[in-house]
C-alpha positions as CSV (number, residue, x, y, z in Angstrom):
1,Q,104.5,101.3,120.0
2,Y,101.5,99.8,118.3
3,W,103.9,98.3,115.5
4,A,106.1,96.8,118.2
5,N,102.9,95.4,120.0
6,A,101.6,93.6,116.7
7,T,105.3,92.5,115.8
8,T,105.6,91.1,119.5
9,L,101.9,89.3,119.1
10,K,102.4,87.8,115.8
11,V,99.4,89.9,114.5
12,G,98.9,88.1,111.2
13,F,95.9,90.4,109.6
14,A,95.5,94.3,110.1
15,R,91.6,96.0,109.7
16,W,91.8,99.9,109.4
17,D,88.4,101.6,109.9
18,L,88.5,104.3,107.1
19,Q,85.7,107.0,108.1
20,W,84.3,108.9,105.1
21,P,83.6,112.1,106.7
22,T,87.4,112.3,108.0
23,V,88.9,111.5,104.4
24,A,86.3,113.7,102.4
25,P,85.1,116.7,104.8
26,T,83.9,118.4,101.8
27,R,82.4,117.2,98.5
28,P,85.2,116.4,95.9
29,T,84.9,117.9,92.7
30,N,85.7,114.8,90.9
31,P,84.7,111.6,93.5
32,R,86.1,108.5,91.9
33,D,89.7,110.6,91.3
34,P,91.7,109.8,94.5
35,A,93.9,112.7,93.7
36,D,91.1,115.3,94.1
37,P,92.4,117.7,96.5
38,A,89.1,117.1,98.8
39,Y,90.7,114.1,100.0
40,F,92.5,113.5,102.9
41,W,94.4,110.2,102.8
42,T,97.4,111.0,104.8
43,A,96.4,108.5,107.7
44,S,95.7,105.9,105.5
45,D,98.9,105.8,103.5
46,V,100.5,105.7,106.3
47,F,99.1,102.7,108.0
48,V,99.2,100.6,104.9
49,Q,103.0,101.6,104.2
50,Q,103.8,100.8,107.7
51,A,101.6,97.4,107.7
52,A,103.8,96.5,104.7
53,A,106.7,97.2,106.3
54,H,106.0,95.1,109.3
55,G,104.9,91.8,107.4
56,L,101.5,92.3,106.3
57,Q,101.4,93.0,103.0
58,D,98.3,91.4,101.3
59,R,96.8,91.3,105.1
60,I,95.0,94.7,105.3
61,M,91.2,94.7,105.5
62,F,89.7,98.7,105.3
63,T,86.5,99.2,107.1
64,L,84.5,101.6,104.9
65,W,81.9,103.5,107.0
66,S,79.9,106.8,108.1
67,S,78.8,109.4,105.7
68,P,79.6,113.3,105.8
69,K,76.9,115.7,106.1
70,W,77.2,116.5,102.5
71,A,76.5,113.0,101.1
72,S,73.1,112.7,102.8
73,K,69.6,114.4,102.1
74,S,69.2,115.3,106.0
75,G,72.7,117.0,106.1
76,K,73.5,114.9,109.2
77,T,76.4,112.0,109.4
78,N,75.8,108.3,109.7
79,Q,72.5,109.1,107.3
80,M,71.8,106.4,104.7
81,P,74.2,108.4,102.2
82,N,73.0,109.2,98.1
83,L,74.8,105.8,96.4
84,S,76.0,107.9,93.5
85,D,78.1,109.8,96.1
86,W,78.9,106.5,97.9
87,R,80.1,105.0,95.1
88,G,82.5,107.8,94.2
89,F,83.9,107.4,97.4
90,V,84.5,103.7,97.0
91,A,85.9,104.0,93.6
92,A,88.4,106.4,94.6
93,V,89.5,104.6,97.6
94,A,89.5,101.4,95.7
95,T,92.1,103.0,93.3
96,R,94.1,104.2,95.7
97,Y,95.0,100.9,97.5
98,S,94.4,99.0,94.0
99,G,98.3,98.2,94.5
100,T,98.7,99.7,91.3
101,Y,98.2,103.4,91.9
102,V,101.6,105.7,92.4
103,P,99.9,109.2,94.3
104,P,101.3,112.4,92.8
105,G,104.7,112.9,94.3
106,H,105.4,109.7,94.8
107,S,107.5,106.9,92.6
108,A,106.4,103.3,93.7
109,P,102.5,102.2,94.0
110,L,100.9,102.2,97.7
111,P,100.7,98.5,99.0
112,R,97.1,97.1,97.9
113,V,94.0,96.1,99.9
114,I,92.4,92.6,99.6
115,A,89.7,92.8,102.3
116,W,87.0,95.1,101.9
117,E,84.5,95.5,104.7
118,T,81.4,97.8,104.7
119,W,80.2,100.1,107.0
120,N,80.4,99.5,111.1
121,E,77.4,98.1,112.7
122,P,75.1,99.0,110.4
123,N,72.2,97.5,113.0
124,G,72.5,100.2,115.4
125,S,71.2,103.5,115.1
126,F,74.5,105.3,116.5
127,A,76.1,104.2,113.1
128,L,73.2,104.0,110.3
129,M,70.4,105.9,110.5
130,P,67.2,105.4,109.1
131,Q,66.7,102.1,111.1
132,K,63.1,101.8,111.1
133,A,60.7,103.8,108.5
134,N,56.7,103.2,109.1
135,G,57.6,100.6,111.8
136,K,59.3,98.7,109.6
137,F,63.2,97.9,109.6
138,V,64.9,99.4,106.6
139,S,68.2,99.5,107.7
140,P,69.1,95.8,106.2
141,A,68.0,96.7,102.6
142,N,70.0,99.9,102.8
143,Y,72.9,98.3,103.7
144,V,72.5,95.8,100.9
145,K,72.4,98.8,98.7
146,L,75.9,100.1,100.0
147,L,77.3,96.5,100.5
148,N,76.5,95.6,96.7
149,A,78.4,99.1,95.7
150,V,81.3,98.3,97.1
151,K,81.4,95.1,95.7
152,S,80.9,96.6,92.2
153,E,83.3,99.3,92.6
154,V,86.0,98.1,94.0
155,T,85.8,94.9,91.5
156,K,86.0,97.2,88.9
157,A,89.0,98.9,90.4
158,V,91.8,96.5,91.2
159,P,93.6,93.9,89.4
160,F,93.0,90.7,91.6
161,K,90.2,89.2,93.3
162,P,89.3,90.9,96.3
163,T,87.4,89.7,99.7
164,F,84.4,91.3,100.5
165,V,83.1,91.6,104.2
166,A,79.7,92.4,105.4
167,G,77.9,93.1,108.6
168,A,80.3,94.1,111.4
169,M,77.0,94.0,113.0
170,Y,76.6,95.0,116.9
171,K,76.2,92.4,118.9
172,Q,72.5,92.8,119.6
173,G,69.2,94.7,118.9
174,S,67.2,97.1,120.6
175,P,63.7,98.5,120.7
176,G,64.9,100.9,117.5
177,N,67.4,98.2,116.0
178,P,67.5,95.1,114.6
179,S,69.3,91.8,116.4
180,P,72.0,90.6,113.9
181,I,69.6,87.6,113.1
182,E,67.0,90.0,112.0
183,F,69.6,92.1,110.3
184,M,70.8,89.2,108.8
185,R,67.4,87.9,107.4
186,G,66.9,91.3,105.9
187,M,70.4,91.1,104.1
188,K,69.2,87.7,102.3
189,A,66.2,89.4,101.5
190,A,67.7,92.2,99.9
191,G,70.2,90.4,97.7
192,A,73.6,90.6,99.5
193,K,76.4,89.4,98.0
194,F,79.7,88.9,100.0
195,D,81.9,86.6,100.9
196,V,82.3,86.7,104.9
197,L,80.3,88.2,107.5
198,S,81.3,89.3,110.6
199,I,79.7,90.5,113.9
200,H,81.0,92.6,116.6
201,P,80.2,90.0,119.7
202,R,82.1,91.9,122.3
203,S,80.7,93.4,125.8
204,E,81.8,96.7,126.9
205,E,82.6,97.6,130.5
206,H,82.6,101.0,132.1
207,H,84.2,101.9,135.3
208,V,83.5,104.4,137.6
């Protein structure tokens, strides 16, 4: 039904929310190798294949985010991960969806992903922690480390020029979270490198 609706609506671009803990619930032995048995790619593989089959070849973006418990010092999800672990994961994803990778048991490469978005709503404590340290926002600078690592690893892994998307920011701040403007200022100060900025402006309604 999803793809039937996408065809009816003439969808021209597809975003896939790829959460690290789902793909790698345990630490891979060879994190940069997409064939490491700790990785679970089935859902992502099916998505890119179906997207390509419905006319969205070269119109796919992956949003890479969330951190597994094993990748942070605190042992909790959605914490600022160890950068070496993050880089290994990004390298594996980018290699698998570079348009040249043939998975074991397959006869053809998987469709390529041309746009890469780093994290989802990183200015929210529900998505990335810590937001503050010693009374100051640290999430923008931490986020830029993740963002620039994605740019570096994806660029090395793919044989084409991808698009890098930053932000995916939550629409508003709160006492413990920076607003999009505050977050963007922090990104600029930390030397963010990207092509496109995204913000989630939606409002959510809850019905009883």
